[in-house]
TIDRENLUM-95079 format. One line per 3 residues: number of its first residue (from 1); for each residue z, y, x of N, C-alpha, C. Coordinates in pm, whole numbers, plus 50000, padded with zeros to 5 digits. Atoms other than C-alpha are relative to their C-alpha. Last residue first. Layout:
NUM) Z Y X Z Y X Z Y X ~ ...
***
This chain:
111) 49905 50096 50043 18825 51158 55813 49981 49942 49865 ~ 49928 49943 50115 18509 51293 55931 50098 49896 49962 ~ 49925 50084 50112 18363 51233 56253 50032 50065 49903
108) 49922 49948 50127 18138 51458 56472 50030 49874 49934 ~ 50032 50048 50131 17966 51344 56814 50117 50075 49884 ~ 50073 50134 49982 17918 51439 57171 49970 49954 49857
105) 49994 50101 50107 18026 51809 57149 49928 49881 50025 ~ 50130 50008 50072 18019 51973 57483 50039 49892 49892 ~ 49989 49938 50122 18363 52070 57613 49887 49976 49911
102) 50023 49846 49986 18330 52001 57993 49987 50071 49840 ~ 49895 49896 49927 18530 51688 57952 49965 50133 50019 ~ 49991 50042 49877 18310 51551 57671 50095 50090 50095
99) 50050 49923 49882 18394 51633 57317 49996 49941 50129 ~ 49980 50063 49858 18467 51443 57017 49906 50076 50078 ~ 50108 49993 49910 18490 51668 56707 50022 49930 50109
96) 49926 50011 49841 18699 51578 56419 49903 49981 50086 ~ 50092 50033 49901 18605 51713 56063 50088 49972 50131 ~ 49951 49915 49871 18850 51676 55798 49905 49961 50109
93) 50085 49889 49994 18686 51533 55453 50024 50096 50114 ~ 50145 50019 49932 18950 51281 55379 49916 50141 49998 ~ 50102 50054 50081 19323 51329 55331 49867 49994 50094
90) 50104 49890 50069 19524 51588 55525 49901 49926 49890 ~ 49938 49864 50033 19853 51444 55669 49902 50081 49909 ~ 49867 50022 50084 19748 51070 55648 50049 50132 49979
87) 50043 50039 50125 19366 51142 55748 50128 50003 49909 ~ 50045 49876 50077 19486 51323 56064 49972 49967 49846 ~ 49887 49886 50008 19669 51033 56167 49970 50109 49975
84) 49906 50036 50099 19395 50790 56072 50125 50095 49989 ~ 50001 49885 50100 19170 50960 56318 50082 49982 49874 ~ 49911 50077 50099 19269 50694 56599 50007 50128 49898
81) 49848 49965 50018 19001 50812 56838 50046 49951 49875 ~ 49945 50042 50136 18673 50613 56882 50162 50037 49968 ~ 50095 50006 50077 18476 50710 57184 50007 49972 49854
78) 50011 50067 50127 18739 50844 57361 49894 49994 49933 ~ 50081 50132 49998 18683 50946 57726 49992 49912 49874 ~ 49975 50104 49881 18786 51321 57727 49921 49875 49968
75) 50059 49993 49850 18833 51593 57475 50022 49886 50087 ~ 49944 50097 49909 18941 51531 57090 49919 50031 50137 ~ 50077 49997 49882 18912 51818 56853 50061 49887 50104
72) 49953 50064 49889 19058 51838 56499 49909 49985 50101 ~ 50084 50050 49885 18988 52056 56207 50077 49947 50124 ~ 50130 49947 50028 19145 52209 55896 49905 49918 50077
69) 50087 49977 49869 19470 51985 55906 49853 50046 49954 ~ 50139 50030 49986 19725 51980 55619 49947 50046 50133 ~ 50013 50071 50113 20100 52008 55541 49838 49941 49983
66) 50126 49987 50041 20222 52176 55867 49973 49894 49884 ~ 49997 49969 50116 20594 52199 55898 49870 50020 49926 ~ 50021 49856 50032 20621 52260 56265 49998 50038 49856
63) 49877 49952 49972 20722 51904 56309 50022 50146 49964 ~ 49928 50021 50113 20407 51807 56115 50144 50041 50038 ~ 50011 49943 50127 20213 51993 56344 50100 49960 49891
60) 49953 49888 49980 20367 51839 56654 49971 50123 49889 ~ 49859 50001 49992 20313 51504 56537 50060 50135 50020 ~ 49966 50019 50142 19936 51579 56465 50169 49997 49981
57) 50025 49848 50063 19912 51722 56822 50030 49978 49862 ~ 49919 49901 49948 20079 51390 56956 49981 50153 49943 ~ 49882 50013 50055 19866 51155 56748 50107 50101 50038
54) 50003 49982 50143 19567 51310 56857 50112 49989 49920 ~ 50024 49837 49998 19629 51301 57225 50029 50038 49852 ~ 50122 49923 49957 19732 50936 57184 50012 50143 49993
51) 50053 49910 50116 20081 50814 57197 49855 50055 50048 ~ 50156 50014 50008 20256 50538 57371 49934 50091 49914 ~ 50068 49916 50085 20606 50576 57479 49862 49986 50022
48) 50007 50061 50135 20772 50236 57587 49945 50103 49925 ~ 49911 50112 50043 20678 50285 57939 49984 49966 49861 ~ 49888 50005 49895 20496 50617 57994 50117 49892 49952
45) 49986 50140 49981 20147 50635 57839 50114 49970 50101 ~ 49873 50026 49937 20101 50976 57703 50004 49850 49995 ~ 49957 50150 50004 19752 51099 57583 50113 49978 50097
42) 50085 50106 49882 19744 51484 57593 50060 49861 49983 ~ 49936 50120 49914 19857 51725 57317 49898 49927 50073 ~ 50057 50099 49921 19767 52026 57114 50085 49909 50070
39) 49909 50098 49946 19885 52241 56805 49908 49931 50114 ~ 50056 50120 49912 19701 52527 56652 50106 49927 50077 ~ 49926 50010 49871 19817 52758 56363 49945 49882 50080
36) 50084 49945 49884 19536 52861 56114 50092 49972 50113 ~ 49960 49844 49987 19755 52823 55796 49938 50038 50108 ~ 50038 49925 50125 19606 52481 55694 50036 50140 50009
33) 49955 50024 50108 19648 52349 56050 49945 50095 49885 ~ 49957 49875 50077 19431 52363 56341 50045 49953 49878 ~ 50017 49983 50146 19435 52078 56577 50020 50131 49935
30) 49936 49880 50068 19395 52004 56947 49962 49992 49848 ~ 50041 49968 50124 19348 51704 57162 50048 50124 49948 ~ 49940 49890 50037 19340 51591 57529 49959 50032 49857
27) 50014 49938 50125 19228 51269 57661 50079 50111 49968 ~ 50127 50046 50029 19220 51074 57997 49952 50059 49877 ~ 49994 50097 50095 19552 51274 58101 49844 49976 49974
24) 50103 50084 49969 19565 51479 58414 49985 49857 49909 ~ 49940 50144 49944 19890 51606 58322 49916 49914 50037 ~ 49871 50003 49955 19791 51974 58274 50065 49881 50056
21) 49978 49961 49853 19442 51894 58235 50124 50020 50072 ~ 50057 50118 49903 19445 51713 57927 50012 50025 50144 ~ 49907 50097 50016 19651 52001 57739 49965 49848 50093
18) 49888 49959 49936 19409 52243 57883 50107 49929 49999 ~ 50003 50006 49871 19118 52068 57766 50099 50044 50089 ~ 50005 50149 49955 19242 52042 57426 49963 49956 50137
15) 49859 50030 49996 19330 52429 57415 49999 49838 50036 ~ 49914 49947 49879 18980 52505 57515 50163 49949 50000 ~ 50055 50067 49894 18818 52280 57262 50086 50025 50126
12) 49928 50128 50015 19068 52418 56980 49933 49917 50132 ~ 49861 49975 49970 18928 52757 57071 50094 49880 50016 ~ 49999 49979 49849 18588 52651 57050 50121 50015 50072
9) 49982 50126 49941 18663 52541 56699 49991 49984 50151 ~ 49858 50063 50016 18785 52874 56615 50001 49871 50040 ~ 49917 49957 49894 18459 53034 56753 50130 49932 49990
6) 49947 49867 50051 18253 52810 56531 50089 50063 50120 ~ 49849 49992 50071 18065 52520 56666 50045 50133 49989 ~ 49992 50064 50137 17699 52416 56737 50152 50011 49950
3) 50028 49900 50126 17641 52668 57001 50021 49940 49886 ~ 50121 49965 50074 17800 52446 57281 49985 50098 49904 ~ 49981 50027 50135 18068 52424 57522 49867 50043 49939
***
């Protein structure tokens, strides 16, 4: 991981890497909601169920009652994740960090 992220953001990278590794998915994602709670998920491609890692993490947050996202992290191969799902719950201005599989930040997007 790099020095260019906060400790809380580094925790999101760890969660996203863990979610990805558990099922060998191409991507893992983690988000922190407005209350500081965290949610993670991995890409799911199983028959009729198709979810990106970020969509799954956001869906878990919504199911838990979250009404906003402070930060999102996507770890893996994605160059352009579907950040619209983050914008739908939080609006504009939410940082989304794209990280390589080792956790290094490749780029930063904003909803």
